[in-house]
Biopython code that builds the backbone (N, CA, C, O; Angstrom):
import numpy as np
from Bio.PDB.StructureBuilder import StructureBuilder

atoms = [
    (1, "MET", "N", (-9.773, -7.541, -13.466)),
    (1, "MET", "CA", (-9.087, -5.814, -12.216)),
    (1, "MET", "C", (-7.949, -4.976, -12.315)),
    (1, "MET", "O", (-6.845, -5.423, -12.005)),
    (2, "SER", "N", (-8.108, -3.688, -12.755)),
    (2, "SER", "CA", (-6.594, -2.631, -12.972)),
    (2, "SER", "C", (-5.839, -3.437, -12.147)),
    (2, "SER", "O", (-6.247, -4.522, -11.732)),
    (3, "ASP", "N", (-4.254, -2.749, -11.764)),
    (3, "ASP", "CA", (-3.401, -2.588, -10.288)),
    (3, "ASP", "C", (-3.462, -1.127, -10.304)),
    (3, "ASP", "O", (-2.414, -0.498, -10.449)),
    (4, "LYS", "N", (-4.802, -0.400, -10.143)),
    (4, "LYS", "CA", (-4.203, 1.019, -9.813)),
    (4, "LYS", "C", (-5.711, 0.115, -8.630)),
    (4, "LYS", "O", (-5.573, -0.342, -7.495)),
    (5, "LEU", "N", (-6.840, 0.155, -9.394)),
    (5, "LEU", "CA", (-7.416, -0.091, -8.530)),
    (5, "LEU", "C", (-8.020, -1.303, -7.173)),
    (5, "LEU", "O", (-8.897, -1.296, -6.310)),
    (6, "GLN", "N", (-7.054, -2.146, -7.599)),
    (6, "GLN", "CA", (-5.646, -3.445, -6.205)),
    (6, "GLN", "C", (-5.718, -2.862, -5.619)),
    (6, "GLN", "O", (-6.867, -2.934, -5.185)),
    (7, "LYS", "N", (-5.012, -1.867, -4.984)),
    (7, "LYS", "CA", (-3.942, -0.633, -4.620)),
    (7, "LYS", "C", (-5.059, 0.169, -3.978)),
    (7, "LYS", "O", (-5.058, -0.070, -2.771)),
    (8, "ALA", "N", (-5.794, 0.832, -4.239)),
    (8, "ALA", "CA", (-6.879, 1.146, -3.873)),
    (8, "ALA", "C", (-6.754, 1.687, -2.211)),
    (8, "ALA", "O", (-7.251, 1.059, -1.277)),
    (9, "PRO", "N", (-5.974, 2.998, -2.058)),
    (9, "PRO", "CA", (-6.631, 2.751, -0.420)),
    (9, "PRO", "C", (-7.904, 2.897, -0.060)),
    (9, "PRO", "O", (-8.883, 3.027, -0.794)),
    (10, "THR", "N", (-7.842, 2.868, 1.218)),
    (10, "THR", "CA", (-9.465, 2.770, 1.276)),
    (10, "THR", "C", (-9.898, 3.563, 2.777)),
    (10, "THR", "O", (-9.123, 4.299, 3.387)),
    (11, "ALA", "N", (-11.209, 3.260, 3.186)),
    (11, "ALA", "CA", (-10.967, 5.036, 3.780)),
    (11, "ALA", "C", (-11.487, 4.271, 5.323)),
    (11, "ALA", "O", (-12.362, 3.551, 5.805)),
    (12, "ARG", "N", (-10.000, 5.172, 5.718)),
    (12, "ARG", "CA", (-10.093, 4.251, 7.503)),
    (12, "ARG", "C", (-10.168, 4.982, 8.404)),
    (12, "ARG", "O", (-9.450, 5.971, 8.550)),
    (13, "PRO", "N", (-11.336, 4.502, 9.403)),
    (13, "PRO", "CA", (-12.420, 5.560, 10.241)),
    (13, "PRO", "C", (-11.719, 5.466, 11.247)),
    (13, "PRO", "O", (-10.614, 5.069, 11.620)),
    (14, "SER", "N", (-12.882, 6.056, 11.697)),
    (14, "SER", "CA", (-11.977, 5.909, 13.954)),
    (14, "SER", "C", (-12.253, 5.561, 14.753)),
    (14, "SER", "O", (-13.336, 5.768, 15.300)),
    (15, "SER", "N", (-11.126, 4.710, 15.235)),
    (15, "SER", "CA", (-11.340, 4.000, 16.504)),
    (15, "SER", "C", (-12.778, 3.855, 16.634)),
    (15, "SER", "O", (-13.125, 2.787, 16.129)),
    (16, "ALA", "N", (-13.858, 4.587, 17.168)),
    (16, "ALA", "CA", (-15.441, 4.606, 17.701)),
    (16, "ALA", "C", (-16.164, 4.913, 16.730)),
    (16, "ALA", "O", (-17.178, 4.292, 17.049)),
    (17, "LEU", "N", (-16.500, 5.591, 15.419)),
    (17, "LEU", "CA", (-16.267, 5.387, 14.134)),
    (17, "LEU", "C", (-16.103, 4.623, 13.738)),
    (17, "LEU", "O", (-16.786, 4.452, 12.729)),
    (18, "ALA", "N", (-15.148, 3.519, 14.082)),
    (18, "ALA", "CA", (-15.609, 1.648, 12.766)),
    (18, "ALA", "C", (-15.920, 0.692, 13.691)),
    (18, "ALA", "O", (-16.165, -0.414, 13.209)),
    (19, "TYR", "N", (-16.003, 0.831, 15.277)),
    (19, "TYR", "CA", (-17.001, -0.101, 16.083)),
    (19, "TYR", "C", (-18.531, 0.709, 15.302)),
    (19, "TYR", "O", (-18.843, 0.442, 14.142)),
    (20, "GLN", "N", (-19.096, 1.394, 15.908)),
    (20, "GLN", "CA", (-20.115, 2.320, 14.845)),
    (20, "GLN", "C", (-20.141, 1.588, 13.826)),
    (20, "GLN", "O", (-21.033, 0.749, 13.949)),
    (21, "LEU", "N", (-19.452, 1.477, 12.632)),
    (21, "LEU", "CA", (-19.849, 1.293, 11.241)),
    (21, "LEU", "C", (-20.574, -0.330, 11.875)),
    (21, "LEU", "O", (-21.768, -0.571, 11.694)),
    (22, "SER", "N", (-19.269, -1.720, 12.907)),
    (22, "SER", "CA", (-19.164, -2.141, 13.277)),
    (22, "SER", "C", (-20.451, -3.354, 12.985)),
    (22, "SER", "O", (-20.805, -4.467, 12.597)),
    (23, "ASP", "N", (-20.817, -1.746, 13.675)),
    (23, "ASP", "CA", (-22.712, -2.459, 14.606)),
    (23, "ASP", "C", (-23.765, -1.854, 13.125)),
    (23, "ASP", "O", (-24.981, -2.035, 13.064)),
    (24, "ILE", "N", (-23.353, -1.497, 12.591)),
    (24, "ILE", "CA", (-24.298, -0.891, 11.322)),
    (24, "ILE", "C", (-24.675, -2.219, 10.177)),
    (24, "ILE", "O", (-25.728, -2.732, 9.800)),
    (25, "CYS", "N", (-22.391, -2.574, 9.698)),
    (25, "CYS", "CA", (-23.393, -3.327, 10.013)),
    (25, "CYS", "C", (-23.345, -5.053, 10.228)),
    (25, "CYS", "O", (-24.126, -5.778, 9.611)),
    (26, "ALA", "N", (-22.733, -5.376, 10.799)),
    (26, "ALA", "CA", (-23.791, -7.057, 12.124)),
    (26, "ALA", "C", (-25.095, -6.334, 11.519)),
    (26, "ALA", "O", (-25.339, -6.653, 10.355)),
    (27, "ASN", "N", (-25.883, -5.506, 12.056)),
    (27, "ASN", "CA", (-26.880, -5.484, 12.159)),
    (27, "ASN", "C", (-28.474, -5.346, 10.623)),
    (27, "ASN", "O", (-29.686, -5.559, 10.596)),
    (28, "LEU", "N", (-27.195, -4.785, 9.446)),
    (28, "LEU", "CA", (-27.212, -4.988, 8.021)),
    (28, "LEU", "C", (-27.704, -6.288, 8.351)),
    (28, "LEU", "O", (-28.893, -6.461, 8.082)),
    (29, "ARG", "N", (-26.807, -7.683, 9.104)),
    (29, "ARG", "CA", (-27.002, -9.134, 8.210)),
    (29, "ARG", "C", (-27.779, -9.345, 8.649)),
    (29, "ARG", "O", (-28.757, -9.827, 8.077)),
    (30, "LEU", "N", (-27.694, -8.979, 10.377)),
    (30, "LEU", "CA", (-28.548, -10.239, 11.200)),
    (30, "LEU", "C", (-29.580, -9.514, 11.144)),
    (30, "LEU", "O", (-30.212, -9.986, 12.090)),
    (31, "THR", "N", (-30.630, -8.184, 10.452)),
    (31, "THR", "CA", (-31.592, -7.983, 9.764)),
    (31, "THR", "C", (-31.154, -9.473, 8.074)),
    (31, "THR", "O", (-31.384, -10.682, 8.087)),
    (32, "GLY", "N", (-30.580, -8.711, 7.054)),
    (32, "GLY", "CA", (-30.599, -10.165, 6.410)),
    (32, "GLY", "C", (-30.826, -8.716, 4.682)),
    (32, "GLY", "O", (-31.165, -9.077, 3.555)),
    (33, "ILE", "N", (-30.492, -7.162, 5.107)),
    (33, "ILE", "CA", (-30.237, -6.816, 4.495)),
    (33, "ILE", "C", (-29.382, -6.820, 3.623)),
    (33, "ILE", "O", (-29.527, -6.502, 2.443)),
    (34, "LEU", "N", (-28.188, -7.276, 4.299)),
    (34, "LEU", "CA", (-27.078, -7.054, 3.918)),
    (34, "LEU", "C", (-26.524, -8.362, 3.865)),
    (34, "LEU", "O", (-25.373, -8.277, 4.291)),
    (35, "PRO", "N", (-26.811, -9.598, 3.525)),
    (35, "PRO", "CA", (-27.097, -11.373, 2.663)),
    (35, "PRO", "C", (-25.330, -11.514, 3.493)),
    (35, "PRO", "O", (-24.517, -10.757, 4.024)),
    (36, "ALA", "N", (-25.434, -12.666, 3.233)),
    (36, "ALA", "CA", (-23.886, -13.583, 3.690)),
    (36, "ALA", "C", (-23.718, -13.695, 2.122)),
    (36, "ALA", "O", (-24.540, -13.294, 1.298)),
    (37, "ALA", "N", (-22.686, -14.220, 1.892)),
    (37, "ALA", "CA", (-22.185, -14.350, 0.606)),
    (37, "ALA", "C", (-22.973, -15.610, 0.129)),
    (37, "ALA", "O", (-23.384, -15.452, -1.021)),
    (38, "TRP", "N", (-23.284, -16.748, 0.646)),
    (38, "TRP", "CA", (-23.743, -17.669, 0.284)),
    (38, "TRP", "C", (-25.068, -17.584, 0.095)),
    (38, "TRP", "O", (-25.521, -18.266, -0.824)),
    (39, "GLU", "N", (-25.874, -16.869, 0.778)),
    (39, "GLU", "CA", (-27.058, -16.585, 1.154)),
    (39, "GLU", "C", (-27.891, -16.169, -0.163)),
    (39, "GLU", "O", (-29.027, -16.587, -0.385)),
    (40, "ALA", "N", (-26.890, -14.932, -1.355)),
    (40, "ALA", "CA", (-27.107, -14.395, -2.505)),
    (40, "ALA", "C", (-25.259, -14.245, -2.868)),
    (40, "ALA", "O", (-24.281, -13.548, -2.597)),
    (41, "PRO", "N", (-25.846, -15.925, -3.977)),
    (41, "PRO", "CA", (-24.595, -15.758, -4.400)),
    (41, "PRO", "C", (-24.015, -14.762, -5.435)),
    (41, "PRO", "O", (-22.841, -14.792, -5.803)),
    (42, "HIS", "N", (-25.490, -13.354, -6.130)),
    (42, "HIS", "CA", (-24.990, -12.604, -7.006)),
    (42, "HIS", "C", (-24.868, -12.127, -6.559)),
    (42, "HIS", "O", (-24.376, -11.230, -7.244)),
    (43, "GLY", "N", (-24.914, -11.660, -5.148)),
    (43, "GLY", "CA", (-24.599, -10.113, -4.779)),
    (43, "GLY", "C", (-25.864, -9.484, -4.153)),
    (43, "GLY", "O", (-26.960, -10.002, -4.366)),
    (44, "ALA", "N", (-25.787, -8.801, -3.679)),
    (44, "ALA", "CA", (-27.242, -7.365, -3.278)),
    (44, "ALA", "C", (-27.002, -5.826, -3.328)),
    (44, "ALA", "O", (-25.986, -5.629, -3.994)),
    (45, "VAL", "N", (-27.409, -4.949, -2.993)),
    (45, "VAL", "CA", (-28.058, -4.164, -3.881)),
    (45, "VAL", "C", (-28.258, -3.093, -2.531)),
    (45, "VAL", "O", (-29.341, -3.224, -1.962)),
    (46, "LEU", "N", (-26.961, -1.646, -1.747)),
    (46, "LEU", "CA", (-28.047, -1.707, -0.617)),
    (46, "LEU", "C", (-28.044, -0.047, -1.495)),
    (46, "LEU", "O", (-27.218, -0.150, -2.402)),
    (47, "LEU", "N", (-28.542, 1.070, -1.502)),
    (47, "LEU", "CA", (-28.834, 2.259, -1.928)),
    (47, "LEU", "C", (-28.591, 3.019, -0.693)),
    (47, "LEU", "O", (-29.667, 3.083, -0.097)),
    (48, "VAL", "N", (-27.809, 3.530, -0.140)),
    (48, "VAL", "CA", (-27.736, 5.332, 0.592)),
    (48, "VAL", "C", (-27.500, 6.237, 0.388)),
    (48, "VAL", "O", (-26.482, 6.783, -0.037)),
    (49, "THR", "N", (-28.790, 6.664, 0.776)),
    (49, "THR", "CA", (-29.115, 8.013, -0.167)),
    (49, "THR", "C", (-30.309, 9.116, 0.588)),
    (49, "THR", "O", (-31.159, 8.873, 1.445)),
    (50, "SER", "N", (-29.958, 10.429, -0.144)),
    (50, "SER", "CA", (-30.411, 11.667, 0.734)),
    (50, "SER", "C", (-30.582, 12.406, 0.495)),
    (50, "SER", "O", (-29.494, 12.982, 0.501)),
    (51, "PRO", "N", (-31.688, 13.412, 0.030)),
    (51, "PRO", "CA", (-32.065, 15.373, -0.320)),
    (51, "PRO", "C", (-31.258, 15.927, -0.589)),
    (51, "PRO", "O", (-30.884, 16.533, -1.594)),
    (52, "GLN", "N", (-30.587, 15.565, 1.262)),
    (52, "GLN", "CA", (-29.754, 16.958, 1.197)),
    (52, "GLN", "C", (-28.555, 16.295, 0.760)),
    (52, "GLN", "O", (-28.370, 15.129, 0.411)),
    (53, "ALA", "N", (-27.481, 17.655, 0.887)),
    (53, "ALA", "CA", (-26.032, 17.998, 0.026)),
    (53, "ALA", "C", (-25.003, 18.212, 2.159)),
    (53, "ALA", "O", (-25.350, 18.691, 3.239)),
    (54, "ALA", "N", (-23.854, 17.571, 1.662)),
    (54, "ALA", "CA", (-23.726, 17.622, 2.752)),
    (54, "ALA", "C", (-23.683, 16.418, 4.012)),
    (54, "ALA", "O", (-22.898, 16.506, 4.956)),
    (55, "GLU", "N", (-24.575, 15.393, 3.862)),
    (55, "GLU", "CA", (-25.210, 14.874, 5.544)),
    (55, "GLU", "C", (-24.520, 12.836, 5.445)),
    (55, "GLU", "O", (-24.951, 11.787, 5.925)),
    (56, "GLY", "N", (-23.258, 13.206, 4.526)),
    (56, "GLY", "CA", (-22.313, 11.591, 5.130)),
    (56, "GLY", "C", (-22.765, 11.190, 3.948)),
    (56, "GLY", "O", (-23.094, 10.117, 4.454)),
    (57, "LYS", "N", (-23.134, 11.042, 2.667)),
    (57, "LYS", "CA", (-24.032, 9.355, 2.227)),
    (57, "LYS", "C", (-22.324, 9.306, 1.392)),
    (57, "LYS", "O", (-22.017, 8.234, 0.872)),
    (58, "THR", "N", (-21.741, 9.984, 1.349)),
    (58, "THR", "CA", (-20.354, 9.220, 0.266)),
    (58, "THR", "C", (-19.561, 8.930, 1.587)),
    (58, "THR", "O", (-18.785, 7.992, 1.401)),
    (59, "THR", "N", (-19.509, 9.399, 2.777)),
    (59, "THR", "CA", (-18.272, 8.672, 4.162)),
    (59, "THR", "C", (-18.894, 7.257, 3.857)),
    (59, "THR", "O", (-18.248, 6.256, 3.547)),
    (60, "LEU", "N", (-20.890, 7.387, 4.065)),
    (60, "LEU", "CA", (-21.209, 6.337, 4.676)),
    (60, "LEU", "C", (-20.980, 5.027, 3.534)),
    (60, "LEU", "O", (-20.566, 3.886, 3.744)),
    (61, "ALA", "N", (-21.342, 5.562, 2.489)),
    (61, "ALA", "CA", (-21.526, 4.617, 1.170)),
    (61, "ALA", "C", (-19.673, 3.689, 1.561)),
    (61, "ALA", "O", (-19.458, 2.496, 1.346)),
    (62, "ALA", "N", (-18.810, 4.533, 2.050)),
    (62, "ALA", "CA", (-17.538, 4.207, 1.597)),
    (62, "ALA", "C", (-17.252, 3.168, 2.885)),
    (62, "ALA", "O", (-17.309, 1.941, 2.967)),
    (63, "ALA", "N", (-16.956, 4.100, 3.742)),
    (63, "ALA", "CA", (-16.635, 3.181, 4.889)),
    (63, "ALA", "C", (-17.584, 1.521, 4.814)),
    (63, "ALA", "O", (-17.000, 0.438, 4.832)),
    (64, "LEU", "N", (-19.146, 1.678, 4.730)),
    (64, "LEU", "CA", (-19.377, 0.060, 4.745)),
    (64, "LEU", "C", (-18.631, -1.048, 3.396)),
    (64, "LEU", "O", (-18.359, -2.205, 3.075)),
    (65, "ALA", "N", (-18.590, 0.651, 2.921)),
    (65, "ALA", "CA", (-18.091, -0.653, 1.100)),
    (65, "ALA", "C", (-16.518, -1.758, 1.601)),
    (65, "ALA", "O", (-16.407, -2.970, 1.413)),
    (66, "ALA", "N", (-15.505, -0.827, 2.247)),
    (66, "ALA", "CA", (-14.371, -0.933, 3.192)),
    (66, "ALA", "C", (-14.707, -1.552, 4.441)),
    (66, "ALA", "O", (-13.770, -1.653, 5.232)),
    (67, "ASN", "N", (-15.712, -1.947, 4.768)),
    (67, "ASN", "CA", (-15.820, -3.108, 6.186)),
    (67, "ASN", "C", (-16.098, -3.865, 5.359)),
    (67, "ASN", "O", (-15.418, -4.844, 5.051)),
    (68, "VAL", "N", (-17.484, -3.425, 4.706)),
    (68, "VAL", "CA", (-17.505, -5.258, 3.341)),
    (68, "VAL", "C", (-16.146, -6.020, 2.574)),
    (68, "VAL", "O", (-15.848, -7.214, 2.548)),
    (69, "ALA", "N", (-15.426, -4.779, 1.941)),
    (69, "ALA", "CA", (-14.531, -6.129, 2.379)),
    (69, "ALA", "C", (-13.117, -6.171, 2.254)),
    (69, "ALA", "O", (-12.279, -6.387, 1.379)),
    (70, "SER", "N", (-13.185, -5.792, 3.831)),
    (70, "SER", "CA", (-12.724, -6.005, 4.545)),
    (70, "SER", "C", (-12.528, -7.529, 4.882)),
    (70, "SER", "O", (-11.542, -8.084, 5.366)),
    (71, "THR", "N", (-13.547, -7.969, 4.555)),
    (71, "THR", "CA", (-14.540, -9.208, 5.155)),
    (71, "THR", "C", (-13.803, -10.236, 3.980)),
    (71, "THR", "O", (-13.441, -11.344, 4.376)),
    (72, "GLY", "N", (-13.685, -10.039, 3.207)),
    (72, "GLY", "CA", (-13.145, -10.561, 1.314)),
    (72, "GLY", "C", (-14.352, -10.910, 0.636)),
    (72, "GLY", "O", (-14.446, -11.867, -0.131)),
    (73, "GLU", "N", (-15.234, -10.154, 0.918)),
    (73, "GLU", "CA", (-17.187, -10.614, -0.254)),
    (73, "GLU", "C", (-15.839, -8.744, -0.409)),
    (73, "GLU", "O", (-15.039, -7.976, 0.125)),
    (74, "ARG", "N", (-16.727, -9.193, -1.739)),
    (74, "ARG", "CA", (-16.085, -8.497, -3.689)),
    (74, "ARG", "C", (-17.071, -7.056, -3.420)),
    (74, "ARG", "O", (-18.204, -7.416, -3.739)),
    (75, "VAL", "N", (-17.118, -5.887, -3.065)),
    (75, "VAL", "CA", (-17.763, -4.639, -3.627)),
    (75, "VAL", "C", (-17.602, -3.742, -4.822)),
    (75, "VAL", "O", (-16.593, -3.612, -5.515)),
    (76, "VAL", "N", (-18.941, -3.054, -4.963)),
    (76, "VAL", "CA", (-18.832, -2.725, -5.593)),
    (76, "VAL", "C", (-19.148, -1.183, -5.340)),
    (76, "VAL", "O", (-19.807, -0.984, -4.319)),
    (77, "VAL", "N", (-18.802, -0.057, -6.079)),
    (77, "VAL", "CA", (-19.263, 1.842, -4.720)),
    (77, "VAL", "C", (-20.626, 2.086, -6.811)),
    (77, "VAL", "O", (-20.306, 2.818, -7.748)),
    (78, "VAL", "N", (-21.059, 1.784, -6.790)),
    (78, "VAL", "CA", (-21.153, 3.297, -7.651)),
    (78, "VAL", "C", (-21.444, 4.261, -7.631)),
    (78, "VAL", "O", (-22.621, 4.182, -7.281)),
    (79, "ASP", "N", (-21.095, 5.800, -7.837)),
    (79, "ASP", "CA", (-21.951, 7.298, -7.324)),
    (79, "ASP", "C", (-22.695, 7.314, -8.617)),
    (79, "ASP", "O", (-22.467, 6.958, -9.773)),
    (80, "GLY", "N", (-23.924, 8.012, -7.793)),
    (80, "GLY", "CA", (-25.319, 8.116, -9.119)),
    (80, "GLY", "C", (-25.459, 9.740, -8.068)),
    (80, "GLY", "O", (-26.429, 10.338, -7.602)),
    (81, "ASN", "N", (-24.397, 9.918, -8.046)),
    (81, "ASN", "CA", (-24.112, 11.366, -8.147)),
    (81, "ASN", "C", (-24.082, 12.203, -9.226)),
    (81, "ASN", "O", (-23.084, 12.910, -9.079)),
    (82, "LEU", "N", (-24.713, 12.525, -10.340)),
    (82, "LEU", "CA", (-24.630, 12.664, -11.341)),
    (82, "LEU", "C", (-23.718, 14.388, -11.659)),
    (82, "LEU", "O", (-23.138, 14.743, -12.685)),
    (83, "GLN", "N", (-23.832, 14.845, -10.875)),
    (83, "GLN", "CA", (-24.050, 16.341, -10.859)),
    (83, "GLN", "C", (-22.550, 17.229, -10.192)),
    (83, "GLN", "O", (-22.059, 18.352, -10.305)),
    (84, "GLN", "N", (-22.142, 15.552, -9.247)),
    (84, "GLN", "CA", (-20.773, 16.054, -8.624)),
    (84, "GLN", "C", (-20.451, 15.042, -8.210)),
    (84, "GLN", "O", (-20.895, 14.997, -7.063)),
    (85, "PRO", "N", (-19.874, 14.058, -8.456)),
    (85, "PRO", "CA", (-20.063, 12.205, -7.619)),
    (85, "PRO", "C", (-18.459, 12.671, -7.201)),
    (85, "PRO", "O", (-17.444, 13.215, -7.636)),
    (86, "SER", "N", (-19.090, 11.989, -5.963)),
    (86, "SER", "CA", (-17.371, 12.275, -5.058)),
    (86, "SER", "C", (-16.639, 11.078, -4.315)),
    (86, "SER", "O", (-15.763, 11.273, -3.473)),
    (87, "THR", "N", (-17.118, 9.707, -4.740)),
    (87, "THR", "CA", (-16.854, 8.209, -3.890)),
    (87, "THR", "C", (-15.946, 8.809, -4.593)),
    (87, "THR", "O", (-16.450, 9.927, -4.484)),
    (88, "HIS", "N", (-15.130, 8.970, -5.152)),
    (88, "HIS", "CA", (-13.327, 8.838, -6.340)),
    (88, "HIS", "C", (-12.828, 9.331, -5.088)),
    (88, "HIS", "O", (-12.182, 8.515, -4.432)),
    (89, "LEU", "N", (-12.967, 10.395, -4.642)),
    (89, "LEU", "CA", (-12.051, 10.973, -3.411)),
    (89, "LEU", "C", (-12.376, 9.956, -2.063)),
    (89, "LEU", "O", (-11.662, 9.445, -1.201)),
    (90, "ALA", "N", (-13.277, 9.951, -2.245)),
    (90, "ALA", "CA", (-13.381, 8.885, -0.515)),
    (90, "ALA", "C", (-11.996, 7.273, -0.373)),
    (90, "ALA", "O", (-10.938, 6.950, 0.168)),
    (91, "PHE", "N", (-12.588, 7.001, -0.892)),
    (91, "PHE", "CA", (-10.969, 6.606, -2.163)),
    (91, "PHE", "C", (-8.879, 6.535, -2.139)),
    (91, "PHE", "O", (-7.900, 5.792, -2.195)),
    (92, "LYS", "N", (-9.468, 8.303, -1.978)),
    (92, "LYS", "CA", (-8.308, 8.133, -2.696)),
    (92, "LYS", "C", (-7.892, 8.626, -4.360)),
    (92, "LYS", "O", (-6.971, 9.324, -4.785)),
    (93, "MET", "N", (-8.817, 8.045, -4.921)),
    (93, "MET", "CA", (-8.239, 7.794, -6.676)),
    (93, "MET", "C", (-9.474, 9.175, -6.655)),
    (93, "MET", "O", (-10.322, 9.636, -5.891)),
    (94, "SER", "N", (-8.661, 9.547, -8.645)),
    (94, "SER", "CA", (-8.296, 9.399, -9.342)),
    (94, "SER", "C", (-10.218, 9.484, -10.185)),
    (94, "SER", "O", (-10.808, 8.434, -9.931)),
    (95, "PRO", "N", (-11.018, 10.393, -10.953)),
    (95, "PRO", "CA", (-11.955, 10.265, -12.120)),
    (95, "PRO", "C", (-11.429, 7.916, -12.891)),
    (95, "PRO", "O", (-10.327, 7.373, -12.968)),
    (96, "ALA", "N", (-12.061, 7.667, -13.045)),
    (96, "ALA", "CA", (-11.559, 6.888, -13.957)),
    (96, "ALA", "C", (-12.372, 6.691, -14.592)),
    (96, "ALA", "O", (-13.414, 6.229, -14.129)),
    (97, "GLY", "N", (-12.159, 7.078, -16.483)),
    (97, "GLY", "CA", (-13.058, 6.364, -16.905)),
    (97, "GLY", "C", (-14.656, 8.176, -17.877)),
    (97, "GLY", "O", (-14.553, 9.402, -17.827)),
    (98, "ILE", "N", (-15.352, 7.606, -18.287)),
    (98, "ILE", "CA", (-16.252, 8.851, -18.455)),
    (98, "ILE", "C", (-17.220, 8.291, -17.033)),
    (98, "ILE", "O", (-17.630, 9.146, -16.248)),
    (99, "GLY", "N", (-17.431, 7.279, -16.870)),
    (99, "GLY", "CA", (-18.466, 7.526, -15.329)),
    (99, "GLY", "C", (-19.520, 7.270, -15.451)),
    (99, "GLY", "O", (-19.957, 7.490, -16.581)),
    (100, "LEU", "N", (-20.289, 6.815, -14.652)),
    (100, "LEU", "CA", (-22.172, 6.591, -14.631)),
    (100, "LEU", "C", (-22.745, 7.571, -15.815)),
    (100, "LEU", "O", (-23.427, 7.145, -16.747)),
    (101, "GLY", "N", (-22.240, 9.440, -15.585)),
    (101, "GLY", "CA", (-23.564, 9.805, -16.344)),
    (101, "GLY", "C", (-22.795, 9.831, -18.210)),
    (101, "GLY", "O", (-23.417, 10.257, -19.183)),
    (102, "GLY", "N", (-21.999, 9.516, -18.235)),
    (102, "GLY", "CA", (-21.209, 9.328, -19.683)),
    (102, "GLY", "C", (-22.414, 7.244, -19.992)),
    (102, "GLY", "O", (-23.075, 6.944, -20.986)),
    (103, "LEU", "N", (-22.291, 6.776, -19.298)),
    (103, "LEU", "CA", (-22.810, 5.414, -19.984)),
    (103, "LEU", "C", (-24.077, 5.997, -20.260)),
    (103, "LEU", "O", (-24.514, 5.899, -21.406)),
    (104, "LEU", "N", (-25.058, 6.879, -18.955)),
    (104, "LEU", "CA", (-26.154, 6.566, -19.048)),
    (104, "LEU", "C", (-26.705, 7.656, -20.622)),
    (104, "LEU", "O", (-27.866, 7.748, -21.022)),
    (105, "LYS", "N", (-25.425, 8.376, -21.268)),
    (105, "LYS", "CA", (-26.079, 9.133, -22.117)),
    (105, "LYS", "C", (-24.465, 8.612, -23.652)),
    (105, "LYS", "O", (-24.331, 9.087, -24.779)),
    (106, "GLY", "N", (-23.913, 7.925, -23.195)),
    (106, "GLY", "CA", (-23.472, 7.147, -24.510)),
    (106, "GLY", "C", (-24.014, 6.688, -26.014)),
    (106, "GLY", "O", (-25.085, 7.280, -25.883)),
    (107, "ASN", "N", (-24.061, 6.427, -26.604)),
    (107, "ASN", "CA", (-24.642, 5.436, -27.198)),
    (107, "ASN", "C", (-24.190, 4.390, -27.535)),
    (107, "ASN", "O", (-24.244, 4.052, -28.718)),
    (108, "GLY", "N", (-23.418, 3.317, -26.232)),
    (108, "GLY", "CA", (-23.650, 2.215, -26.649)),
    (108, "GLY", "C", (-22.322, 1.753, -26.571)),
    (108, "GLY", "O", (-22.244, 1.011, -25.592)),
    (109, "ASN", "N", (-21.030, 1.870, -27.268)),
    (109, "ASN", "CA", (-19.681, 2.005, -27.523)),
    (109, "ASN", "C", (-18.881, 2.047, -26.275)),
    (109, "ASN", "O", (-17.661, 1.918, -26.167)),
    (110, "GLU", "N", (-19.697, 2.232, -25.422)),
    (110, "GLU", "CA", (-18.237, 2.846, -24.161)),
    (110, "GLU", "C", (-17.770, 1.241, -24.070)),
    (110, "GLU", "O", (-18.537, 0.286, -24.191)),
    (111, "ALA", "N", (-16.082, 1.161, -23.785)),
    (111, "ALA", "CA", (-15.938, 0.737, -23.046)),
    (111, "ALA", "C", (-15.493, 1.230, -22.016)),
    (111, "ALA", "O", (-14.817, 2.220, -21.736)),
    (112, "CYS", "N", (-16.250, -0.098, -21.146)),
    (112, "CYS", "CA", (-16.406, -0.328, -19.527)),
    (112, "CYS", "C", (-15.266, -0.797, -18.386)),
    (112, "CYS", "O", (-15.587, -0.913, -17.203)),
]
sb = StructureBuilder()
sb.init_structure("model")
sb.init_model(0)
sb.init_chain("A")
sb.init_seg("    ")
for serial, (resi, resn, name, xyz) in enumerate(atoms, 1):
    if name == "N":
        sb.init_residue(resn, " ", resi, " ")
    sb.init_atom(name, np.array(xyz, "f"), 0.0, 1.0, " ", f" {name:<3s}", serial, name[0])
structure = sb.get_structure()
C-alpha cells in the first residue's frame, strides 16, 4: 500500500452525524449485513446506490468506510460511477491510476 493512501485524511462528520452513522453501522452489524471480521474473514460487500444524483451516496459510502476503518478493519471503497466518480473528493485525494472505467475498458495489461 502506498504512503499516499495510508496518510489520506478521512471524512470527519459532525458529532450529530457521527452519532447517526455509528447507529447505522451498529444496525448493519446487528443484522449481519456488515459482519465482524471473524464472521467473514474474507470480507463483505456493501453497495450504496440510488438512481438520482446528489442524494448522498458518496458521503454515506465514505462515512461508512471511515467508521469501519476506525475500528481497525480494512476497507476498500470502489466508486462505480463511471461518468462522474467523486469518492476521491470525499477523502481529499487526487484520482489515482486509470480508475474502474479504465480497468473495464482495458486490454488486461493494466497495473493495479
